[in-house]
Each structure stands twice: as C-alpha cells, then as structure tokens.
C-alpha positions in Angstrom: 1.9 -340.4 -51.7 0.9 -337.4 -53.8 2.3 -335.4 -56.7 2.7 -331.7 -57.0 2.2 -329.6 -60.1 3.8 -326.2 -60.6 2.8 -324.1 -63.6 3.0 -320.5 -64.8 2.3 -318.6 -68.0 3.7 -315.9 -70.3 1.3 -313.3 -69.0 0.0 -310.2 -70.9 2.8 -308.4 -72.7 0.9 -305.1 -72.3 0.7 -305.5 -68.5 4.0 -303.8 -67.5 3.4 -304.4 -63.7 2.5 -308.1 -64.2 -0.6 -307.7 -62.1 -2.4 -310.6 -63.9 0.6 -313.0 -64.0 0.2 -315.8 -61.4 1.7 -319.2 -60.9 0.4 -322.1 -58.7 1.6 -325.1 -56.8 -1.2 -327.6 -56.6 -1.9 -331.3 -56.0 -2.2 -333.6 -59.0 -4.6 -336.1 -57.3 -6.6 -333.8 -55.0 -8.1 -330.4 -55.2 -5.6 -328.8 -52.7 -3.7 -325.7 -53.7 -0.4 -325.4 -51.8 0.8 -322.0 -52.9 0.3 -319.0 -55.2 2.9 -316.7 -56.6 2.3 -313.2 -57.9 4.1 -311.3 -60.7 5.7 -314.4 -62.1 5.5 -314.3 -65.9 8.2 -316.0 -67.9 9.1 -317.1 -71.4 8.7 -320.8 -72.2 10.9 -322.9 -70.0 12.2 -319.9 -68.1 11.2 -320.7 -64.5 12.6 -323.3 -62.2 12.1 -324.5 -58.6 15.2 -325.3 -56.6 13.3 -327.5 -54.2 9.8 -327.9 -52.6 8.3 -327.0 -49.3 9.4 -324.5 -46.6 12.7 -322.9 -47.4 12.5 -323.6 -51.1 13.0 -321.0 -53.8 11.4 -320.4 -57.2 13.4 -318.5 -59.9 11.5 -316.8 -62.7 13.2 -314.9 -65.5 11.0 -312.1 -66.8 10.3 -312.3 -70.6 11.2 -308.8 -71.6 13.6 -307.6 -68.8 17.0 -308.8 -67.7 15.7 -309.5 -64.2 15.3 -312.6 -62.1 12.5 -312.8 -59.6 13.2 -315.0 -56.6 10.3 -316.3 -54.5 10.3 -318.0 -51.1 7.7 -320.7 -50.4 5.1 -319.2 -48.1 5.3 -315.7 -49.6 3.3 -314.6 -52.7 5.4 -311.6 -53.8 9.1 -311.8 -54.9 11.7 -312.0 -52.1 14.6 -310.8 -54.4 15.1 -308.9 -57.6 18.4 -310.0 -59.2 19.7 -308.2 -62.3 21.0 -310.4 -65.1 23.6 -309.8 -67.8 20.8 -309.9 -70.5 17.3 -311.2 -71.1 17.0 -314.9 -70.3 14.7 -317.0 -72.6 15.1 -320.3 -70.7 16.3 -321.6 -67.3 17.3 -324.9 -65.9 19.4 -326.4 -63.1 21.9 -329.2 -62.7 21.7 -331.5 -59.6 24.3 -334.0 -58.6 22.7 -337.4 -57.8 24.2 -337.3 -54.3 22.8 -333.8 -53.5 19.3 -332.8 -52.4 19.3 -329.4 -54.1 20.7 -328.2 -57.4 24.2 -326.8 -57.4 24.3 -325.1 -60.8 21.9 -322.6 -62.5 21.8 -322.7 -66.3 20.5 -319.8 -68.3 19.9 -319.4 -72.0 19.9 -315.8 -73.3 18.3 -313.9 -76.1 21.7 -313.6 -77.9 22.3 -317.4 -77.9 24.7 -317.6 -75.0 24.7 -320.3 -72.2 25.4 -319.0 -68.7 26.4 -321.3 -65.8 26.2 -319.9 -62.3 27.0 -321.6 -58.9 23.9 -321.4 -56.7 25.9 -321.6 -53.5 28.2 -318.6 -54.3 26.6 -316.8 -57.1 29.8 -316.9 -59.2 29.4 -316.9 -63.0 31.4 -320.0 -63.9 31.4 -319.8 -67.6 29.6 -318.3 -70.7 29.4 -320.1 -74.0 28.3 -318.7 -77.3 26.4 -321.9 -78.1 24.0 -320.5 -80.7 23.4 -317.4 -82.8 19.7 -317.0 -82.1 17.7 -317.1 -78.7 17.8 -320.4 -76.8 14.5 -322.1 -76.4 15.2 -325.0 -74.1 18.0 -326.4 -71.8 18.1 -330.0 -70.5 20.7 -331.3 -68.1 21.3 -334.9 -66.9 24.1 -337.3 -66.1 27.0 -334.9 -66.8 25.5 -333.5 -70.1 23.9 -330.2 -70.8 21.9 -329.9 -74.1 20.7 -326.6 -75.5 18.2 -325.9 -78.2 17.7 -322.7 -80.1 15.7 -321.0 -82.8 18.7 -321.5 -85.1 17.5 -325.2 -85.4 20.7 -326.6 -83.8 21.1 -328.7 -80.7 24.4 -328.4 -78.9 25.5 -330.9 -76.2 28.1 -329.9 -73.7 30.0 -332.0 -71.2 29.8 -330.6 -67.7 33.4 -331.5 -67.0 34.6 -329.5 -70.1 32.5 -326.5 -69.1 33.9 -326.4 -65.5 37.5 -327.0 -66.6 37.4 -324.2 -69.2 35.2 -322.0 -67.0 37.8 -319.2 -66.6 38.5 -318.8 -70.3 37.8 -315.5 -71.8 36.6 -316.7 -75.2 32.9 -317.4 -75.8 33.5 -319.9 -78.6 31.6 -323.2 -78.8 34.6 -325.2 -80.0 34.6 -327.4 -76.9 31.1 -328.8 -77.5 30.6 -332.5 -77.0 28.3 -332.8 -80.0 26.5 -330.4 -82.4 23.3 -331.8 -84.0 22.1 -330.1 -87.2 19.4 -332.5 -88.4 16.5 -330.2 -87.7 15.6 -327.4 -90.1 13.4 -325.2 -88.0 13.4 -323.9 -84.4 13.8 -326.4 -81.5 10.8 -326.7 -79.3 11.8 -329.2 -76.6 14.7 -331.3 -75.3 14.3 -334.3 -73.0 16.8 -336.8 -71.5 15.5 -340.3 -70.5 16.1 -340.9 -66.8 18.0 -344.2 -67.2 21.4 -345.7 -67.0 24.5 -343.8 -68.2 25.2 -346.4 -70.9 21.7 -346.1 -72.3 21.3 -342.3 -72.3 19.0 -340.9 -74.9 18.1 -337.4 -75.9 14.7 -336.7 -77.5 14.5 -333.4 -79.5 11.5 -331.8 -81.3 11.2 -329.0 -83.8 8.7 -327.0 -85.8 9.8 -329.0 -88.9 7.3 -331.7 -87.8 10.0 -334.1 -86.7 11.0 -335.7 -83.4 14.5 -337.3 -83.2 15.9 -339.7 -80.7 19.7 -339.7 -80.2 21.8 -342.3 -78.4 24.6 -340.6 -76.4 27.7 -342.5 -75.3 31.1 -341.2 -74.2 32.8 -343.3 -76.9 30.7 -342.6 -80.0 29.2 -339.2 -79.0 25.6 -338.8 -80.3 24.1 -341.1 -82.9 20.7 -340.6 -84.5 18.6 -343.7 -83.6 15.1 -342.8 -84.7 13.4 -340.0 -86.6 9.6 -339.6 -86.2 7.8 -337.6 -88.8 4.6 -336.0 -87.5 1.5 -334.8 -89.4 1.9 -331.3 -87.9 4.6 -329.1 -86.3 5.6 -330.5 -82.9 5.6 -327.8 -80.1 6.2 -330.0 -77.1 7.1 -333.6 -76.2 6.7 -335.7 -73.0 8.5 -339.0 -72.3 7.0 -342.0 -70.6 8.9 -342.7 -67.4 9.8 -346.2 -68.7 10.5 -344.9 -72.2 7.6 -346.9 -73.6 6.0 -344.1 -75.5 6.2 -340.5 -76.6 3.5 -337.9 -76.4 3.7 -335.1 -79.0 2.0 -331.7 -78.5 1.1 -330.3 -82.0 0.4 -326.8 -83.2 -3.2 -327.7 -84.0 -4.1 -328.3 -80.3 -3.9 -332.1 -80.5 -1.7 -334.5 -78.5 -0.5 -337.6 -80.4 0.5 -340.8 -78.7 3.5 -342.6 -80.3 4.3 -346.1 -78.9 8.0 -347.0 -79.0 7.2 -350.8 -78.8 4.6 -352.7 -80.8 3.7 -356.4 -81.3 4.6 -357.9 -84.6 1.3 -359.0 -86.3 2.8 -362.2 -87.6 5.0 -363.4 -84.7 3.2 -361.6 -81.8 6.6 -360.6 -80.4 7.1 -357.2 -78.9 9.5 -355.2 -81.1 11.0 -351.8 -80.8 9.7 -349.1 -83.2 12.6 -347.4 -85.0 16.2 -347.6 -84.0 19.3 -347.9 -86.2 18.5 -344.6 -87.9 15.0 -345.6 -89.1 12.4 -343.1 -90.1 8.9 -343.6 -88.7 6.2 -341.6 -90.5 2.9 -341.1 -88.6 -0.2 -341.6 -90.5 -3.3 -339.3 -90.0 -5.3 -340.5 -87.1 -8.8 -340.2 -88.6 -10.5 -342.2 -85.9 -8.6 -340.4 -83.0 -7.4 -343.8 -81.6 -4.0 -342.3 -80.6 -5.0 -338.6 -80.3 -6.1 -336.5 -77.4 -8.4 -333.7 -78.5 -9.4 -332.1 -75.1 -7.8 -328.7 -75.9 -9.2 -328.6 -79.4 -12.7 -329.4 -78.2 -12.5 -326.9 -75.4 -11.4 -324.0 -77.6 -13.7 -325.0 -80.5 -10.8 -325.4 -83.1 -9.2 -322.0 -82.5 -6.7 -321.0 -85.3 -3.8 -320.0 -83.1 -4.0 -322.9 -80.6 -1.0 -325.1 -79.9 0.2 -327.4 -77.0 3.0 -325.5 -75.2 3.8 -327.9 -72.3 3.5 -331.6 -71.6 4.4 -333.7 -68.5 3.6 -337.2 -67.3 2.9 -338.5 -63.8 5.2 -340.8 -62.0 3.4 -344.0 -63.0 2.7 -342.8 -66.6 -1.1 -342.9 -66.3 -1.9 -339.2 -66.2 -0.9 -336.5 -68.7 -0.7 -332.9 -67.7 -1.0 -330.5 -70.7 -1.0 -326.8 -71.2 -1.8 -324.8 -74.3 -1.2 -321.3 -75.8 -4.6 -320.0 -74.3 -3.6 -320.6 -70.7 -5.7 -323.8 -70.1 -4.4 -326.9 -68.3 -5.9 -330.4 -68.2 -5.0 -333.5 -66.4 -6.0 -336.4 -68.7 -6.3 -340.1 -68.0 -4.2 -341.8 -70.7 -6.1 -345.0 -70.8 -9.6 -343.6 -71.2 -8.6 -340.2 -72.7 -11.0 -338.5 -70.3 -10.3 -335.3 -68.5 -9.6 -336.0 -64.9 -9.1 -332.4 -63.8 -9.1 -328.9 -65.2 -6.6 -326.6 -63.5 -7.1 -322.8 -63.0 -6.6 -320.9 -66.2 -3.8 -318.4 -66.5 -3.2 -315.4 -68.8 -1.2 -316.1 -71.9 0.7 -319.2 -73.0 1.6 -321.8 -70.4 5.3 -321.4 -70.0 6.3 -324.2 -67.6 5.0 -327.3 -65.9 7.0 -329.2 -63.2 6.0 -332.4 -61.3 7.3 -333.8 -58.0 6.4 -336.8 -55.8 5.9 -336.1 -52.1 4.5 -337.9 -49.1 0.9 -337.2 -48.4 1.6 -336.2 -44.8 4.8 -334.2 -45.5 5.3 -331.6 -42.9 7.3 -329.3 -45.2 4.0 -328.0 -46.7 2.2 -327.3 -43.4 1.5 -323.6 -42.6 3.0 -323.8 -39.1 4.1 -320.2 -38.9 7.3 -318.3 -39.7 10.6 -320.2 -39.5 13.4 -317.8 -38.6 16.1 -320.4 -39.6 15.0 -320.4 -43.2 17.4 -318.9 -45.8 15.2 -316.2 -47.4 17.5 -315.3 -50.2 20.0 -316.8 -52.6 23.5 -315.3 -53.5 23.4 -312.4 -56.0 24.3 -313.8 -59.4 27.5 -312.2 -60.8 27.4 -310.7 -64.3 31.1 -311.2 -65.0 33.0 -314.5 -65.4 34.9 -315.5 -62.3 38.7 -315.3 -62.3 41.1 -317.8 -60.8 41.6 -315.6 -57.7 37.8 -315.9 -57.0 38.1 -319.7 -56.6 40.3 -319.2 -53.5 38.0 -316.5 -52.0 34.4 -317.7 -52.1 31.5 -316.8 -49.9 29.1 -319.8 -49.8 25.5 -319.3 -48.6 24.3 -322.7 -47.4 22.1 -324.0 -44.6 23.9 -326.5 -42.4 21.6 -329.0 -40.6 22.5 -331.0 -37.5 22.2 -334.7 -37.5 21.1 -336.8 -34.6 23.5 -338.9 -32.5 24.7 -342.0 -34.1 23.6 -345.3 -32.6 26.4 -347.0 -30.7 26.7 -350.7 -31.3 25.6 -352.7 -28.2 27.3 -356.1 -27.9 24.9 -357.4 -25.2 21.8 -356.5 -27.2 23.3 -358.1 -30.3 23.9 -361.4 -28.5 20.4 -361.4 -27.1 19.0 -360.8 -30.6 21.0 -363.7 -32.0 19.9 -366.0 -29.2 16.2 -365.2 -29.8 16.6 -365.7 -33.5 18.2 -369.1 -33.0 15.1 -370.3 -31.2 13.1 -370.0 -34.4 15.3 -372.6 -36.1 15.6 -375.0 -33.1 13.9 -378.4 -33.3 12.1 -379.1 -30.0 10.2 -382.2 -31.4 11.1 -385.9 -31.6 10.6 -386.0 -35.4 13.7 -387.3 -37.2 14.0 -385.1 -40.3 16.6 -383.6 -42.6 16.7 -380.5 -44.8 17.5 -380.8 -48.5 18.7 -377.6 -50.3 18.7 -379.0 -53.9 16.2 -376.6 -55.6 16.6 -373.3 -53.9 14.2 -374.0 -51.0 14.1 -376.2 -47.8 11.8 -379.1 -47.2 11.6 -381.7 -44.3 10.9 -385.3 -45.4 11.0 -388.5 -43.4 13.6 -391.2 -44.4 10.9 -393.8 -45.0 9.2 -391.5 -47.4 12.4 -390.9 -49.3 12.9 -394.7 -49.6 9.4 -395.2 -51.0 9.9 -392.4 -53.5 13.2 -393.9 -54.8 11.5 -397.3 -55.2 8.6 -395.8 -57.1 11.0 -393.9 -59.4 13.0 -397.1 -60.1 9.8 -399.0 -61.0 8.6 -396.3 -63.4 12.1 -396.2 -65.0 12.1 -399.9 -65.7 8.5 -399.7 -67.1 9.6 -396.9 -69.4 12.6 -398.8 -70.7 10.4 -401.9 -71.4 7.9 -399.8 -73.2 10.7 -398.1 -75.3 12.1 -401.5 -76.3 8.7 -402.7 -77.6 8.3 -399.4 -79.5 11.6 -400.0 -81.2 10.7 -403.5 -82.2 7.4 -402.4 -83.7 9.1 -399.5 -85.6 11.6 -402.0 -87.1 8.9 -404.4 -88.2 6.9 -401.5 -89.7 9.9 -400.2 -91.6 10.6 -403.7 -93.1 7.0 -404.0 -94.3 7.1 -400.6 -95.9 10.4 -401.4 -97.8 8.9 -404.7 -99.2 5.9 -403.0 -100.5 
C-alpha cells in the first residue's frame, strides 16, 4: 500500500502566462513522481482532484481570472478552459458514500457567494450569498457544507436544503443550517472529522489565534464544544484520523501539537481535553516538546513565513506541511525528524491532498493512450438552472461493463458441504463429548470429569471447615477484647 500527495502553489502574480506554476502528484513513502501539471496556480484551497489514475481530472481555479483549468491525468497542459461566473477563491467537491467519484462541485467566489454545480451535467444548481467577503475554505461531509470567509463567519448548509431550494432566484442565506459568529478575524481552515453521523464535529481556525470545535447534530444544530487559544495566529489545521490530536500551523512558521486526550496526573485515567464549552489555553512551548520547527529552521526565522497547508497520513504517523515560501516537508511525528523534502514551488503552497492506493495499482501505469477515457467534463453553466432543465439534462458519464454473475451450482455446493463435514467427523474409538459452556469447545473423558468433580467437592468441604474455625476464633477474640 502507498499514499499519494498532490500539491500546488499560488505562483508568481507577475507571471501572467503562469510559466513557473507547477503542481505534482508524488508518492508519500517512496521517491516516485507520478505526474506533473503545468500552468496550475490557484488561491489557497482552490484546486481539487475528482479521482486518481488514468481518466481522472484535476480542476484548478486561477487566482486572478474567472477561469477554470481542467487537467487530464497523463497530460501536463490543460485539457479544458472553462469560463466561470466570477473569480473563485476556493473549490471543493461532495461525494456520496455510495459513489466512486464526486457528484457536486462547490465553489466559493470573491464576492462571498457559494456556487453548486452538478459535475455530470454542468448545471448550476444553486447560488447562495453566504458571506459578504471572499470565501477562504469549503468543507463538505455527511450531508453538510461548511463555508468560511474573511468576514470571520462560518456558515453551515444542509445539502438537502440547498438542492430543494436550488431553483430559487434569491441569493439570501436565510436557509442556512447554522451560522457561527464566534471568531473575530478571517477563517483559515475548516475540517470535518470522518466519523459517525451522530458524532460529527467541525474544527474551525482563524487568525484571531483560536481553534474551535463544534458538535453538529440534526436536533441541536451546532454547539461549541471546545475553544483552543493559541500563542500565535492559526493559519492551518490538520486532524488526526482517529481524532486524538490537532496540529496547528502558525503564522511564525511553527507547527503546534495539541493532544485531545491526556492522562490525569492523580488518577492516571485518560481524560478528554476540553468539551462542554471549555476554553483550553496553550502555554508557550519553550523546550519545543510539542512544536515542529522544520520550516522555521529551514528559512532562518523569515519574517513573513507561515504554515499554509497541513495534512496527515492514513495512520497518523507522518505530517505533510507546506509554507508560504513554497517548501514542503514530510515529518515523522514521533521523532520530529524530516522524512522527506518535496520539490519546492513558486509562491505559497495552496493545496495538499492525500490518497491511499495499492502499490501495484495499474491505474498509474503509462501503458499508452486509452481512447475510451473521457477527456473532458461538461461545461459549467453560469446561470441557475430552471425547472424545465431538470427534465432535459445531458449527462456525461462513463458506463463500465461488469462481468457475468456467478450462477449458483447445486452439485458443487453439495460437494463442498460433504467435504466440510469430514473435518468434524470422529473416525476414532475415543468416547468424548463437547461442552460449550464458556464460548469454546473442549473434549474431556468421562472418567476425568468424575475425578474433577470429586476434587472440587473435597476442596469445598475443606473450605467450609476452615471457615467455621475462623468464625470460632473471631468470636473468641471479640469476647476477650470486650472484657479488657
């Protein structure tokens, strides 16, 4: 098993042709580079991969133009140039758990609007005026879409509400599931924990040096569970896969480790940190016991250095971090040592994505041109769909054929049962029985069982005799103590 890393950067704003803007798809555990994309600059969190391997597409929203670059795996230059209604500052997708590829494309614009497109038809399902300043991050999971903006607010939408009211002409945000106004400065990251629906949590971070954990339920909406106050402004956050810890990227180039469970020093029992609205204030880590300083050491304490992106590996042992100078490191969390340094890019690291693949996956082999691959995606509409569009849709999908289903063979089934029965057959002359009293089976001879019962009876009588003598001695001792 291997893990893939995709990363890109902001690029040089003065390079109008984006000749120095690259993005890469590399292996996390080896030195292999799977693919390279050209002319792929984006704002923070404004690029997304629809899938991986042959036939997959990469979508990149340019930072200063209302244009979307679409890349096909195996080709370095853009395959499509799609015009957008306005400049997109962040992108995300929503994938149903039963689907292999995402079905919805979510875009946050510079005017504070949330756009929702159907990737199979290109129809613009809905547009919501969620914020009044540019969006900075979009997170979607388990039927919820959370948006963060420079206006310091976090708005949570229900996917069902967005789809039901998709054809409305108004752009109001009155149908939001929840609006969170606890932060006071621009939002920098949003993360859902990948868990059960009844234990869904949203972790938000802001430049006001706070990280807030919200518990989301359908009955009580969003409740503030924990507030973490950092020593510096928080520019990015990564969650442990098992929700055991948080990793905070700070605006001074450091990464702070924050455990969510600690052992009580008196009882030695593991207890949760925070919860029930508690405020956890982080103390300065003078000895760097919980701080990663690889970026700060590499750039010699640069003044404008900050951590722009953070991601964790599947097992939570490796931390992938990118900074505002275009450097990326893979750090071992236990030893805090740099495992790998990835190729530097121009400008701030805008996006990092991780996937888990099989080491011998044929989807990444350069086996020539596949003519059956869909090279493009539907053109994204710039006007909201109408009700008549729902009855007249052109879907662009690749239909795959499945192999013939196995027909149940009765004769083969009977032969298998007959062969399995021989395993449990007793071909010896030993007289034994099976006892299922404690969850497992044992074979004991009857004579042995009789001897064990007799031994238990003897020990029981000896115990009763000993207990009676103890009671007599205790009574005699008590009488002597009362006389004295």
